[in-house]
N, C-alpha and C positions, 0 to 999 in steps of 0.2 A: 352488710352490703359493701362492695368494693368502692374504690374512689370513683371509677367511671360512672356507675349508676347514680352515686351521690351528685356528681357534677351534672348529670342530665336533669335530675330533679331541681338543682339550683338554677339551671338554665331555663327550665319551664317557669319557675317562680319569677325569675328575672324577666322573661318574655311577657308574662301577664302584667307585671308592673310597667314594662316598656309600652305595652299596648294602651294601658290607661293613661300613662303620661303623654303619649303621642296625641291622644284625643284632647286632653286638657291643655297641653302646651300649644297645640295648634290653634285652639281658640284664643289663648292669651296672645300668641304671636300675631294672629290675624287682626285682633283689636289694636295692638300697638302699630302694626305695619300700616294699616289704613288710617286710623284715627290719631296715632301718636299719643295714645292714652295708656298709662300704666294702671291696669285694673286690679287694685289691691283686693277687691271683693270677689275675684274670680274663684277662689277656693270655696266661697259660700255657695256659689251656684252649683259646684260639685256636690256639696253637702245637701243642697236642696234636691238634687237628683236622687241621692240615696234615700233621703227622708221621704220624698214623694213616692218613690217606688215602694217603700214600706207601707205608706198610707194606702196606695192602690191595692197592694197584696192583702193588707189587713181588712180593707172594706169589701173586696171582691173575692177574696180567697186565692189560693194558689192556682197553678196550672199554666200551660204554655200560652193559652189565649190571653190570660191576664198579663203575663210578662210581655207579650208582643204589644199589648195596649199600653203598658207602662213605658216601653221603649220608644213609643211614638208620642204619647200624650204628655209625659212628664217633661222631656226636653222642650217640647213646644210651649208648654205652660211657663217653664223657667225662661225660655227665650223671650216670650211675650212680656214677662215681668221685667227682664233686663232692658228690653227696648223701651218700655214705659219709663224706667228709671233714667235712661239716656235722654228721653224727650223732656222729662220734667226736671232733671237735675243737671246733667252734664251740658246739655244744650244751653241752659241759662248761664253757665259759666264760660261759654264760648270756647269750650274744650281747651282751656288754659292748662298746660301741663302740671303746674304746681297745685292749682286749686282743684283739679280733677283727682289728684292723688289724695288730697284731704277729703274730698267728697266721697270717693270710693272707700276710704277707711271708715267714714261714717256709715256708708251703706253696709259695709261688712258687719258693724256692730248692730245695726238695726235688724238685719236678716238673722243674725245669730241670736239676738235676744228674743225676737218674735218667735223663732223656732223653739227656743228654750221654754217660753211661756206656753206654747201650744202643743209641742211634741213631747217635751219633758227632757230631763237630763240623762235618761237611761240609754244605754247602747242596745239596740234591738236588732236581732238577726232576721234575715229574710231567706226562706228556703228557696233554693234554685229549682226551676221546673224540671231540670234534668240533673239528678243528684247521683247518678251512677258513677262508679269508679272504673277506670280503664287501665288494664295492665299494660305496661310499656315493655317492649322487647329491648334487649341489648345484644351487642355483638361481642363474641369472644373467640379466640383462636384455640382450638383443641386439636386432638389427634386427627380428626377428620377435616381439619382446616377451619376457616371462618364459618361460624354458624350463629343463628339467633337463639337466645334463651331468655327466660323471664325470671329475673332476680326477685326474690321475696321482698315485698314492700315497695317495689318500683312501680308506682301507679300514679295517676292523676285523675281529677274529676272531669267529667264531660263539660261542665260549665266553664272551666278554665280554657279549654280548647275553643268553646263558643266565643268567649271573650276575645281570643286572639283573632279568630276569623271575622267577627263582627267589627272589631277595630280596624282591621286591614281593609275591609270593604268600605267603611266610612271614610278612611283616609284617602283611598283611591277615588271615591265619589267626590270628596272635597277638592281634590286636585283637578278632576275633570270639570267640576263646577267653576273653579276659578279660571281655568284655561279655555274651556270650550263653550261657555254660555255667555249670553249678553249681560246677565246680572254680574257674573264674575268679571267680565271686561270692564263694566262700570266701576266695580270696586277697585280694580287694579288701576284704572285711570284716576280715580279719586286718591289712591295711595301715591301715585307719582306726582300729581300736582292738583291740589284741591281747588285753588283759585282758577286754574284753567278749566277744570271740570265744571265749576260754577258758571264760567263764561260760556261754556258749550251747552248750557241748559240742563246739566245733570243736577238733580235735587240732592245736594251733598248731605244735608241734614238727615234726610230719609235714608240715604246710604249708610250714614253713621249709625243710625238706630238699628238698621238691619244687620250691620256688622257686629254691633254690640250684642244684639240678640242671638246671632249665629254663634258667636264665641261662647256665650253663656249656655246655649243649647248643647254645644259640644262638651262642655264641662259637666252639664247635667247628665248627658248620655254616659259619660265615663262613670258618674256616680251610680247610675242605674245598673251598669254592667258589673261594678265591683261590689255592690252591697251583699250579694250572697257569699262573698269571700271575706269582706270586711264589714262588720256590723255598722248600721246607721247610727250616727251620733252627732249631736249638734256642734261639736268641736272638731270634727274630722276634716274640715277644710284647711286647717292650718298647715299640716304637713304636706298635703297635696299642693297647696299654693307655693310652698318653699321649693319643692322638687320641680314644679312647673317653671318657676323663675330660673332655677339652675339650668334646666333644659334649654329654655329660650336664650339665656345668656351665652351658653356654650354653642348652641346652634347658630346664633345670629338673630338679632331682633328683626322680626318681619320676614324671615326666611322660612318657608314651610318645609323645604327639603332639609335644611339644617336642623330644624326642630325634630324631624323624624329621626335623623341620624343620631342626634344627641339623646333623644328619648331611648333609643335602642342601647346606646352606650351606657347611659346612667342606669337603665333598668337591668340590663344583664350584669353589670358590675355590682349593682346593689344586691341582686339575687345571689350571686356567687359569694360575695364577701359576707353577706348576712348569714348564709348557711354554714360557711366554713370558719368564720370568725365571729363577728357580731354586727347587728344592725347599726349600732352607734358608730363603729369604725367605717361602715359604708357611707354614712352621712358625712363624717369628717372628711373622708377622701373626696367625696363629691364637692364639698365646699372648697377644699384645697384646689381641686381642678378648676373651679370657677375663678379662684384667685389667680391661677396661672394664666387662664384665658384672658382675664381682664388686663394682666400685665403685658403679655406678649402678643395677644391678638384681640384688642378691645372690641372689634366688630364681630367677633365670634368666628366659628369655623367656616360658615357660608355667608356671613354678612359682608356688606360692602363698606369700605371706609368712607366716612363723611368727608366731603370736599369743601 
């Protein structure tokens, strides 16, 4: 296969990673933007989404109906668990930044170890409901001019395309929710000034619980979408959390638009570098990019400088 088709495959792999990162990092950015809480356990909610989808598929069997049920039920269950954790743990700490970091680290290990004891240490695959391969066309210039042709081996799975579409729909829906609904307006008002929001009668603690649950649900949804591509494992949240932090730092803490742009940047670059060089080099370059952003633009690409 020529360089062009190889590049197209790398871009598709990078786009899938970017879509999953956009979901995860949007939840992480939302929690920090509204609550000013760095949720170190965010990767474990991603892992719970993947493990939960395996449990649903294992108990109910495969099929499109089961997957649609998992896409709804698993994120809702994980979001409810996160909201309960907020009300029972973070609320009692008065959302103090230092203590909440320690608390979410503890929550990380609790979720991880409970999953290990119940789910087990094995990495388990989940079959996608649509597992067909789709041949991809490419363009080349021949004697008759520019024309489409199908290189041997240039194909992708239908599920990867579904992941791209589903992630885009959820991101647009999240944007509309935050800008066009009363609940989104309340969240943004709480983000701007929590004390003033309390004075205006907004139940800030309930808003915090809803935001924490929504962030966890987005991470769990990313886990449900990725598990047919990446097997469910109780330690899979670590790498996802690291990449999500990289995306949020580059995009700007609390900036949804910056998070999406940074997710696309990191996802596509990771896909290209991993295919043509090595995944390790991709992670090294992403870490170096974070260091450069922290040095030259600490607020991120779309963040605002603190006054």
